[in-house]
N, C-alpha and C positions, 0 to 999 in steps of 0.2 A: 403139373397136376394133371392127372388123367381124367377122362370123362367119368369114369366110375367113381371118382372121389366126390363129384358134385352133389349127388343126393345125400351122402353121409354128412357133408359139411353143412348143408342146408338144414338137415334134420337136427343136428347138434345146436344150430343157431335157434331153431324153433323151440327146442326144449329149454334153452337158456331163457328165452323170453317168457315162456310159460311159468318157470319157477320164480322169476323175479317180479312179474307184474301181479296185480290183484287178480282175483278170479275173473275169468272171461266167459262171456256167454258163448254158446255154440255158434251163433251167427258171427260174432266177432272173430272167433277162431277160424271159421271158414274163410272169412274175408282176408285174414292175415296170411293163411296158407296160399290163397289165390294170388296175392301180391308176390309172395316169395317164388311161386312156380313160374309166374309170368316174367319175373326178372332174371330167372336162371338162364345162363347161356346154353345154347343148343349144341349138339354134336358137331355142327358146322361152324362154330365159333361166333354165332350171332345170337341175339335174343330170339325167342321163338316167334316165327312169322307163320301166317296161315299156310305158306308153301313148304314148311319144314318137312311135312310128310312126303312131299313131292321130291325133295332132295334125296331122301332115303330110298324112295321108290325108284328114282332114276338110277341110283347106285346099285340097287339089287337087280334091276332089270339088265343093267350093263354087265354085271357079273354073269348072269344067265346067258346073255347074248354072246359074250366073249368065251364063256366056258363050254359052250355046246358045239355040236357039229354044224358046219355051215349049211348042210342040206336037210337038217332036222327041222320039221315043222314047228316044234316047240321053241327051238332056238330062234328061228325066223320070226315067230310071233313075239318073242321077248324083245328082239331088236326093234320091231315095229312099235311095240308098246313103249319102249324106252324113248324112241324118237318122238312119239306123241307127247310124252311127259316133258321132254326138253322143250318142245314147241310151246307147251302150256306155260312153262317157267319163263320163257322169253317174252311171251305175250303179257305175263304178269309183271314184267319189268326187271327180270333177273338176267344178268349177263355173265359170261365167263370173266375171269380175272384179267389183269393187265397182260397184254401179249408179250411184253418185255420181261415178264417174270417166268421163272422156271415152273413148269407144270401148270401153266395158267388154265389149261383146258379142264382141269379137275377142281376148279375153285369157282363158286358162284358168288356174285356180289350185285348190289343194286346198280342198275344202269344209271348213268348220269343224264340228267335232263330228260328222262323218260325214253331215251334211245333204246330200241329193241335189240341192238347188237353193239358190242364194244367198238369204239373207234379204232381204226387201224393206224397205229403209230409207226411201228417198225415191222417190216416184213420178216417173219421167221422162216428160215430156210434150213435145209439139211439133207440127210440121206435116210431112206427107209428100206428095210427088207420086210416084205409082207408074204402072206400065204401064196400070193400069185407069183412070187419071185420077181424077176425083171421083165416079165412079159406084159409090159404096159407101154402105151404110146404117150407122147407129150399131150398134156391136157386131160388125160384120164384122171379120175378121182380115186384115190386109195383110201378106203374107209379105215378109220382108226381101229375098228374091230378086227381088221385083217392084218394089222401091223404086228411084227414080232420084234424087230430092232428099230429104234429111232435114234439117229445121231444128229444132234442139233449143231448148226454152225453159228458161231459168235454168241452162244449162250453159255456163260461161265459155269464151270463145274462147281457145285455147292457141297460136295462131300468133304468130310474132314480128313483129307489125305494130303500127304506132302506134295504130291504132283499136281494138285488141283489147279494152281495158277497156269499150268501148261496144258490143261485139258478142257474139253467142252462137255456140256450136259448131254445126257443120253437117257433113254428109257428102254427097259426090257419088258416085254409082255410074256410072262411065264404062266401058262394056264389062265387062271382067272385074275391074277393079281399083277399090278404094275409095279415094277421094281426100278427105283432110281439108280442111275449109273453115270459114269463119266467115260469119255473116250478120247483117244489121241492117235494120230497117225504115227507109225513107226518106220524105221529105215528098212527098206526091202528092195530087192533087185528091180521089181516092177512098180514100185511106188504105189502099191495097192493095199498094203497091210495096215491094220490098226489094232490097238489093244483097248479093251473095255473092262472097266472095274465096276462091279455092282455095289450097292450100299451094304451088302452082307460080306464084302471082301472077296467075292468070286472074281477071278481074273481069267480072261480068255482072249485069244487073238483070232482075227479073221481077215477076210479080204473084202474090199469094196466091190469087187466084181460080183454082179448079181443084185447090188443095191440100186435104188433109183434116186436121183436127185429130185428134190421136191420143194414146193412152197406150201407152208402149213396154213390152213384156214382157221378162222376163229372157233369153229365147231370141233376142231381136233382132227378132221380129215385133212388129206394132203393132195395137192395137185402135182402130177408128174411133170417134170421139166425134161427129163431124158435119163438115160443110164448114167450111173456114177462113173463107170468106165465101160465104154462100148466094146464089143467084140473086136472091132477093127483096131481100136486103140490098144486093147490088151495084147493082140497079136503083134502090133508094132513094137510095143515095149518088150515083149518076149524075144522077138527077132533081134532087137538091138542088144538085149542082154546076152543072147547066145553069141552074137558076133564079138562082143567084148571078151568072151572067154577063149577065143581062138588065138 
């Protein structure tokens, strides 16, 4: 059922009640509609909470933040406003989903026991290609807004494809939208190639050279560990491959 179906189904139920019950006063009708509206699930899969508008606001601001130019004042303002909204949600007792779940950074849920941040169960690691490329140092923070490719390690592929058992989860940030994907290393002379498949069936191959090995934080940002393949290691592999051809 899509979200657009919800109002229509509730309206149909209301009319059914009106036709089968004795005449109702306007006050009774108003109370009846209020109960139905409060019970309706929101677009986030929960009953309406006071923070429901903040969920939507955070999503809209994130779209503006990711979709604009990095040096545009309006884009920077949208990013700051989004961060402020996320801080308000966390103070109100909302946290990201379970870190062990795919795409947990995009799901809000009630924190357990009033904790303001999700408990760290298993550390999520992987590789990131960002707008800054591989020009980062260990310990640097890569903002989620700057990510282009995210390749998760040890997070199973959830796409309905035959190769899913042999692939890991991935994410592509194309323009404003996040696209779910899966990836797997492929056989190559320098052991650097991988194939990535998007949820729309788009397939492409690339190299881990230029990617950064990272640890993902609960807020979706990542901490750089080091290059996925350093220039020294890449050169070593290349030299070894060239020698094997002689």
